[in-house]
BAZA-36290 format. One record per residue (C-alpha): x negated, y negated, z; residue in one letter. Coordinates in steps of 0.001 Angstrom, whole numbers, m for minus. Each point is the difference from the previous one (the first is absolute). Layout:
<rs>
+---------+---------+---------+----+
|      px |      py |      pz | aa |
+---------+---------+---------+----+
|       X |       Y |       Z |  A |
...
+---------+---------+---------+----+
</rs>
This chain:
<rs>
+---------+---------+---------+----+
|      px |      py |      pz | aa |
+---------+---------+---------+----+
|  m11567 |  m13111 |  m23366 |  M |
|    2499 |   m2768 |    m471 |  D |
|   m1055 |    m355 |   m3624 |  R |
|     739 |    3659 |    m774 |  S |
|    3414 |    m329 |    1580 |  I |
|     932 |   m2946 |   m2209 |  T |
|   m1364 |    1340 |   m3288 |  T |
|    1556 |    3460 |     115 |  T |
|    3653 |   m1124 |    m189 |  P |
|    m831 |   m2377 |   m2855 |  R |
|   m1673 |    2756 |   m1967 |  S |
|    2887 |    2334 |     695 |  S |
|    2501 |   m2666 |   m1064 |  L |
|   m1925 |    m622 |   m3224 |  F |
|     m45 |    3712 |    m793 |  Q |
|    3745 |     217 |     594 |  R |
|     577 |   m2966 |   m2315 |  M |
|   m2085 |    1567 |   m2760 |  I |
|    1763 |    3323 |     489 |  K |
|    3415 |   m1666 |     m98 |  G |
|    m944 |   m1869 |   m3156 |  R |
|    m993 |    3198 |   m1773 |  W |
|    3189 |    1725 |    1167 |  I |
|    2068 |   m2894 |   m1357 |  G |
|   m1818 |      10 |   m3333 |  N |
|     365 |    3783 |    m303 |  T |
|    3709 |    m181 |     764 |  F |
|     568 |   m2740 |   m2566 |  L |
|   m2002 |    1948 |   m2562 |  F |
|    2034 |    3145 |     679 |  A |
|    3310 |   m1854 |    m358 |  V |
|   m1203 |   m1643 |   m3205 |  G |
|   m1223 |    3330 |   m1361 |  L |
|    3367 |    1660 |     685 |  L |
|    1791 |   m2871 |   m1726 |  A |
|   m2309 |     187 |   m3012 |  V |
|     409 |    3769 |    m270 |  V |
|    3784 |    m263 |     331 |  G |
|     313 |   m2716 |   m2633 |  I |
|   m2697 |    1634 |   m2134 |  G |
|    1956 |    3214 |    m402 |  T |
|    2926 |   m1957 |   m1425 |  K |
|   m2248 |   m2306 |   m2008 |  A |
|   m1637 |    3013 |   m1653 |  F |
|    3318 |     753 |   m1672 |  Q |
|    m114 |   m3343 |   m1877 |  S |
|   m3435 |   m1689 |      50 |  P |
|    1029 |   m2968 |   m2224 |  P |
|    2850 |    m857 |    2373 |  L |
|   m2429 |     149 |    2924 |  F |
|   m2455 |   m2341 |   m1732 |  V |
|    2835 |   m2420 |    m788 |  N |
|     919 |     m86 |    3677 |  Q |
|   m3636 |    m639 |     932 |  I |
|      29 |   m2981 |   m2371 |  V |
|    3202 |   m1308 |    1612 |  N |
|   m1572 |     461 |    3429 |  G |
|   m3013 |   m2075 |   m1032 |  L |
|    2275 |   m2788 |   m1172 |  Q |
|    1856 |     m81 |    3300 |  L |
|   m3138 |     488 |    2088 |  G |
|   m1809 |   m3036 |   m1394 |  F |
|    3012 |   m2190 |     804 |  V |
|      34 |    1379 |    3551 |  Y |
|   m3711 |    m761 |     238 |  A |
|     535 |   m3722 |    m561 |  L |
|    2688 |     m88 |    2697 |  I |
|   m2037 |    2137 |    2414 |  A |
|   m2932 |   m2400 |    m188 |  L |
|    2122 |   m2703 |    1608 |  G |
|     723 |    2242 |    2990 |  Y |
|   m3659 |     967 |     228 |  T |
|   m1364 |   m3550 |    m125 |  M |
|    2454 |   m1496 |    2490 |  V |
|    m446 |    2864 |    2451 |  Y |
|   m3772 |    m207 |    m324 |  G |
|      45 |   m3690 |     951 |  I |
|    2802 |    m436 |    2568 |  V |
|     932 |    3626 |     839 |  K |
|    3580 |    m638 |   m1192 |  L |
|    2181 |    2333 |   m2061 |  I |
|    1699 |   m2597 |   m2188 |  N |
|    3321 |    1704 |    m744 |  F |
|    1111 |   m3084 |   m1954 |  A |
|   m2633 |     824 |   m2624 |  H |
|    2363 |    2183 |   m2029 |  G |
|    2475 |   m2862 |    m219 |  D |
|   m2724 |   m2335 |   m1216 |  V |
|    m473 |    2587 |   m2759 |  F |
|    3753 |    m311 |    m734 |  M |
|    m242 |   m3789 |    m227 |  V |
|   m2872 |     367 |   m2474 |  G |
|    2145 |    2198 |   m2232 |  A |
|    2855 |   m2541 |      65 |  F |
|   m2327 |   m2942 |    m674 |  I |
|   m1250 |    1772 |   m3125 |  S |
|    3583 |     871 |    m987 |  Y |
|    1109 |   m3644 |      60 |  Y |
|   m3213 |   m1134 |   m1691 |  A |
|     634 |    2420 |   m2871 |  I |
|    3791 |     m39 |    m341 |  S |
|     714 |   m3576 |    1039 |  G |
|   m3010 |   m1994 |   m1178 |  F |
|   m1488 |    2289 |   m2685 |  Q |
|   m3389 |    m677 |    1557 |  L |
|   m1523 |    3066 |   m1635 |  H |
|     600 |   m1616 |   m3428 |  L |
|   m1565 |   m3383 |     726 |  W |
|   m3208 |     654 |   m2033 |  P |
|    2112 |     801 |   m3093 |  L |
|    2059 |   m3156 |     505 |  A |
|   m2986 |   m2291 |     587 |  V |
|   m2324 |    1610 |   m2576 |  F |
|    2191 |    1348 |   m2865 |  P |
|   m3030 |    1245 |   m1942 |  T |
|   m1343 |    2170 |    2824 |  I |
|     m59 |    3761 |    m437 |  N |
|    3315 |    1338 |    1441 |  P |
|   m1713 |    2802 |    1941 |  A |
|   m2519 |   m2416 |    1527 |  L |
|    2815 |   m2411 |     817 |  G |
|    1915 |    2709 |    1883 |  L |
|   m3140 |     982 |    1926 |  V |
|    m647 |   m3601 |    1073 |  V |
|    3677 |    m509 |     850 |  G |
|     163 |    3198 |    2059 |  T |
|   m3156 |    m965 |    1901 |  I |
|    1602 |   m3390 |     705 |  T |
|    3100 |    1678 |    1474 |  V |
|   m2169 |    2291 |    2151 |  I |
|   m2007 |   m2969 |    1299 |  M |
|    3204 |   m1928 |     787 |  L |
|    1371 |    2969 |    1926 |  S |
|   m3276 |     415 |    1898 |  M |
|    m197 |   m3706 |     871 |  A |
|    3635 |    m103 |    1163 |  S |
|    m460 |    3028 |    2251 |  C |
|   m3238 |   m1412 |    1403 |  A |
|    1764 |   m3256 |     903 |  L |
|    2885 |    1924 |    1573 |  L |
|   m2378 |    2151 |    2080 |  A |
|   m1964 |   m3006 |    1265 |  V |
|    3270 |   m1685 |    1011 |  T |
|    1147 |    3138 |    1837 |  I |
|   m3356 |     328 |    1743 |  E |
|     m64 |   m3623 |    1145 |  R |
|    3557 |    m157 |    1334 |  F |
|     702 |    3606 |    1104 |  A |
|   m3301 |    1715 |     867 |  Y |
|   m2419 |   m2741 |    1024 |  K |
|    1946 |   m1020 |    3157 |  P |
|    m166 |    3656 |    1107 |  L |
|   m3690 |     497 |    m622 |  R |
|    m835 |     413 |    3675 |  D |
|    3273 |    1732 |     892 |  A |
|     298 |    3788 |     402 |  P |
|     m76 |    1881 |   m3293 |  R |
|    3567 |    1193 |     429 |  I |
|    1198 |   m3625 |    m205 |  S |
|   m1648 |    m530 |   m3387 |  A |
|    1258 |    3383 |   m1211 |  L |
|    3602 |    m841 |     915 |  I |
|    m416 |   m3381 |   m1680 |  T |
|   m1240 |    1694 |   m3176 |  A |
|    3109 |    2184 |     m61 |  I |
|    2152 |   m3102 |     508 |  G |
|   m1735 |   m1820 |   m2856 |  V |
|     579 |    3053 |   m2182 |  S |
|    3743 |     m28 |     675 |  F |
|     142 |   m3756 |    m557 |  F |
|   m1654 |     248 |   m3434 |  L |
|    2277 |    2860 |   m1046 |  E |
|    3314 |   m1482 |    1021 |  Y |
|    m921 |   m3551 |    m916 |  F |
|    m804 |    1367 |   m3455 |  G |
|    3399 |    1742 |     m80 |  A |
|    1837 |   m3336 |     184 |  L |
|    1937 |    m807 |   m3214 |  P |
|   m1963 |   m3211 |    m611 |  F |
|   m3430 |    1672 |     512 |  V |
|    m595 |    3439 |   m1579 |  F |
|    3581 |    1337 |     389 |  T |
|     816 |    3456 |    1439 |  P |
|     341 |    1562 |   m3463 |  N |
|   m2294 |    2280 |   m1934 |  F |
|   m1559 |   m2039 |   m2806 |  I |
|   m1531 |    1419 |   m3162 |  T |
|   m3577 |   m1196 |    m312 |  Y |
|   m1139 |   m1376 |   m3340 |  K |
|   m3504 |    1188 |    m778 |  R |
|   m2463 |   m2696 |   m1090 |  P |
|   m1221 |    2179 |   m2877 |  F |
|    1505 |    2775 |   m2151 |  P |
|    m588 |    3545 |    1170 |  I |
|   m2005 |    2336 |   m2218 |  E |
|    m283 |    3740 |     574 |  I |
|   m2727 |    2329 |   m1216 |  W |
|    m289 |    3751 |     174 |  Y |
|   m3008 |    2310 |      17 |  I |
|     148 |    3077 |   m2187 |  Q |
|   m2910 |     665 |   m2326 |  D |
|    m988 |   m3614 |     511 |  G |
|    1721 |   m3168 |    1189 |  I |
|    3070 |   m1066 |   m1958 |  H |
|    2481 |   m2822 |     394 |  R |
|    3567 |    1107 |     620 |  L |
|    2409 |   m1692 |   m2362 |  E |
|    3289 |   m1339 |    1346 |  A |
|    2879 |    2469 |    m144 |  G |
|   m2265 |    3014 |    m598 |  I |
|    m396 |    2689 |    2666 |  A |
|   m3579 |     945 |     929 |  P |
|   m1253 |    3452 |   m1076 |  P |
|     346 |    2808 |    2520 |  D |
|   m2989 |     402 |    2283 |  G |
|   m1297 |   m3542 |    m548 |  S |
|   m1308 |   m2276 |    2749 |  I |
|    1634 |   m3424 |     112 |  L |
|   m1372 |   m3321 |    1227 |  F |
|     929 |   m3615 |    m618 |  S |
|   m1661 |   m3386 |    m197 |  N |
|    1559 |    m703 |    3421 |  I |
|   m2209 |    2691 |    1556 |  L |
|   m3102 |   m1483 |   m1613 |  I |
|     878 |   m3523 |    1156 |  I |
|     736 |    1140 |    3565 |  I |
|   m3242 |    1981 |     284 |  V |
|   m2214 |   m2712 |   m1526 |  L |
|    1620 |   m2826 |    1989 |  T |
|    m182 |    1943 |    3261 |  S |
|   m3642 |     999 |    m501 |  L |
|    m945 |   m3575 |    m892 |  F |
|    1715 |   m1421 |    3096 |  L |
|   m1494 |    2726 |    2216 |  L |
|   m3493 |    m702 |   m1334 |  A |
|     542 |   m3752 |     454 |  L |
|    1122 |     520 |    3586 |  L |
|   m2986 |    2219 |     751 |  Q |
|   m2287 |   m2676 |   m1452 |  F |
|    1643 |   m2717 |    2104 |  I |
|    m280 |    2012 |    3205 |  V |
|   m3559 |    1205 |    m532 |  Q |
|   m1727 |   m2784 |   m1975 |  R |
|    1540 |   m3360 |     910 |  T |
|    m184 |   m2248 |    3063 |  K |
|    3743 |     358 |     537 |  I |
|    m378 |    3771 |     m54 |  G |
|   m2846 |    m138 |    2529 |  K |
|    2140 |   m2234 |    2200 |  A |
|    2880 |    2485 |    m287 |  M |
|   m2235 |    2827 |    1127 |  R |
|   m1346 |   m2087 |    2884 |  A |
|    3501 |    m963 |    1168 |  V |
|    1107 |    3609 |    m288 |  S |
|   m2875 |    1132 |    2206 |  Y |
|      88 |   m2657 |    2718 |  D |
|    2156 |   m3150 |    m128 |  K |
|   m1512 |   m1870 |    3003 |  P |
|   m3539 |     491 |   m1279 |  T |
|    1077 |   m1030 |   m3510 |  A |
|    1339 |   m3264 |    1452 |  R |
|   m3314 |    m590 |    1765 |  L |
|   m1773 |     473 |   m3344 |  M |
|    2056 |   m2836 |   m1510 |  G |
|    2589 |    2069 |   m1869 |  I |
|    3499 |   m1459 |    m188 |  N |
|    1848 |    3125 |    1089 |  V |
|    3481 |   m1405 |    m655 |  D |
|    m889 |    m882 |   m3589 |  S |
|   m1550 |    3421 |    m608 |  I |
|    3127 |    1725 |    1299 |  I |
|    2182 |   m2139 |   m2291 |  S |
|   m2261 |     790 |   m2975 |  I |
|     246 |    3707 |     818 |  T |
|    3803 |    m179 |      13 |  F |
|     m88 |   m1920 |   m3294 |  A |
|   m2271 |    2514 |   m1738 |  I |
|    2020 |    2995 |    1198 |  G |
|    3283 |   m1625 |   m1052 |  A |
|   m1363 |    m971 |   m3415 |  S |
|    m820 |    3652 |    m637 |  L |
|    3552 |     889 |    1058 |  A |
|    1304 |   m2596 |   m2469 |  G |
|   m1976 |    1620 |   m2805 |  A |
|    1337 |    3382 |    1099 |  A |
|    3539 |   m1413 |    m127 |  G |
|    m158 |    m911 |   m3674 |  I |
|   m1791 |    3251 |    m909 |  L |
|    2562 |    2100 |    1892 |  Y |
|    2941 |   m1861 |   m1556 |  A |
|   m1527 |     391 |   m3451 |  T |
|    m359 |    3757 |     481 |  A |
|    3407 |     466 |    1637 |  Y |
|    2037 |   m2883 |   m1500 |  P |
|    2510 |    m774 |    2725 |  Q |
|    m203 |   m2413 |    2941 |  V |
|    2138 |    m335 |    3132 |  V |
|    m438 |   m1774 |    3323 |  F |
|    m938 |    3156 |    1953 |  W |
|   m2382 |    1423 |   m2608 |  M |
|   m3044 |    m680 |    2198 |  G |
|    1003 |    2245 |    2912 |  I |
|    m926 |    3442 |   m1344 |  T |
|   m3110 |    m991 |   m1999 |  P |
|   m1167 |   m2058 |    2981 |  G |
|     356 |    2899 |    2422 |  L |
|   m1678 |    2434 |   m2389 |  K |
|   m2860 |   m2404 |    m565 |  A |
|    m345 |    m208 |    3790 |  F |
|    m204 |    3808 |     118 |  V |
|   m2657 |    m177 |   m2729 |  A |
|   m2007 |   m2514 |    2035 |  A |
|     198 |    2221 |    3100 |  V |
|    m895 |    3097 |   m2034 |  L |
|   m3055 |   m1640 |   m1545 |  G |
|   m1047 |   m1621 |    3274 |  G |
|    1619 |   m3328 |     789 |  I |
|   m2631 |   m2712 |    m190 |  G |
|   m1850 |    1728 |   m2871 |  S |
|     400 |   m1382 |   m3543 |  I |
|   m1173 |    3205 |   m1784 |  P |
|    2179 |    1957 |    2433 |  G |
|    3076 |   m1997 |   m1036 |  A |
|    m650 |     885 |   m3657 |  L |
|    m565 |    3703 |     669 |  V |
|    2972 |     235 |    2360 |  G |
|    2256 |   m1751 |   m2530 |  A |
|   m1006 |    2342 |   m2820 |  L |
|     691 |    2999 |    2244 |  I |
|    3387 |   m1468 |     934 |  M |
|     893 |    m608 |   m3634 |  G |
|    m817 |    3584 |    m944 |  Q |
|    1778 |    1441 |    3044 |  A |
|    3173 |   m1960 |    m737 |  E |
|     178 |     775 |   m3706 |  V |
|    m955 |    3678 |     283 |  L |
|    2396 |     673 |    2873 |  S |
|    2828 |   m1685 |   m1917 |  A |
|    m799 |    2085 |   m3095 |  S |
|    m679 |    3410 |    1533 |  Y |
|    1993 |     m33 |    3240 |  I |
|    2906 |   m2471 |    m165 |  S |
|     464 |   m3736 |    m453 |  T |
|    1216 |    m711 |    3578 |  P |
|   m3047 |    1855 |    1347 |  M |
|   m2437 |   m2559 |   m1376 |  R |
|     672 |   m2378 |    2903 |  D |
|     m62 |    2827 |    2545 |  A |
|   m3359 |    1219 |   m1317 |  I |
|   m1420 |   m3532 |      92 |  S |
|     858 |    m606 |    3639 |  F |
|    m952 |    3549 |     982 |  T |
|   m3489 |    m907 |   m1209 |  I |
|      38 |   m2947 |    2427 |  L |
|     983 |    2263 |    2911 |  I |
|   m2702 |    2532 |    m831 |  L |
|   m2692 |   m2654 |    m305 |  V |
|     972 |   m1602 |    3312 |  L |
|     m44 |    3396 |    1690 |  L |
|   m3294 |    1384 |   m1253 |  V |
|   m2040 |   m2995 |   m1227 |  R |
|    1414 |   m3352 |    1119 |  P |
|   m2932 |   m1913 |   m1486 |  T |
|     782 |    1232 |   m3528 |  G |
|   m2354 |    1315 |   m2658 |  I |
|   m2500 |   m2883 |     m19 |  F |
|     798 |   m1501 |    3390 |  G |
|   m2332 |     220 |    2974 |  E |
|     848 |    m234 |    3712 |  P |
|    m468 |   m3483 |    1410 |  E |
|   m3362 |    m447 |    1663 |  R |
|    m257 |   m1827 |    3262 |  E |
|   m1724 |   m3371 |    m497 |  K |
|   m3080 |    m648 |    2101 |  A |
+---------+---------+---------+----+
</rs>
């Protein structure tokens, strides 16, 4: 008798959860379908323009993916929304700017080995700049974690959240000082020359000063570099999390910190490593973003950081594949809304997506409700 009384409410609650999940998915699908139909009617008038915007959305989405992974990893380990993450991305862009413009680091292989192939030299030099930016951001994130977040590890979450916002403001306005990054917009020097191709009866290189043929689809070497670099870093991160001892320790700490300590895992070190990995990805995103959109300023990390956060929530914060999928959706939503609705609406559409997801499916596309530990 008592058993039937206790099991019935649980079953009913489970059925309501399943029903609510399907309602949320159906609502999101309906909203997405309406958006696709609305944009599709305009895109039908000029298919090449639509494809070009899809290409631009991919370029932006892969950059967002690298930033979103930092949010996902940190939240998965310490349940903290690190709002300073976007400013770490900004620091990575500036580190690469000074490495290229001030120290000509991207040209070091050509200076040290004059007989090396120029293209190979630029590739090695660009990889060196990316690694420097990643290492600098990793060091910055570990420092922030040790001095700002670690003392608040056992404090209420709101304390760490407020601290993250404070760290964000500190990085922005410290960078705005005249002897740091300055408050001015700075033109970013790309580490390699840009090349543009167009697709029309085959793939052709677009010569400088010549307009592309009407109806052609354009793409550049920047798109290829962003996509390949992002996919490589995403695959490397997935390998680290799933196949290495550090990754297993991360998953253990994420699931249950006290038990992980009892199993001999140094939880503090794992948390610092998680911050370092997430920040290094943001550093790589900083140089890729600045290369695609060649201008840097001290507050450049605010909007991309917030949109990457929306992407992480959309995909399911805590899920690495979810961060990638959510970021690609965000990139397409931003570019298509700017092209077919209006430029100011791209930010409104992005944050409307966040509101809708929180209303109908707070766990995101790949996220699952937290299970109670036995």
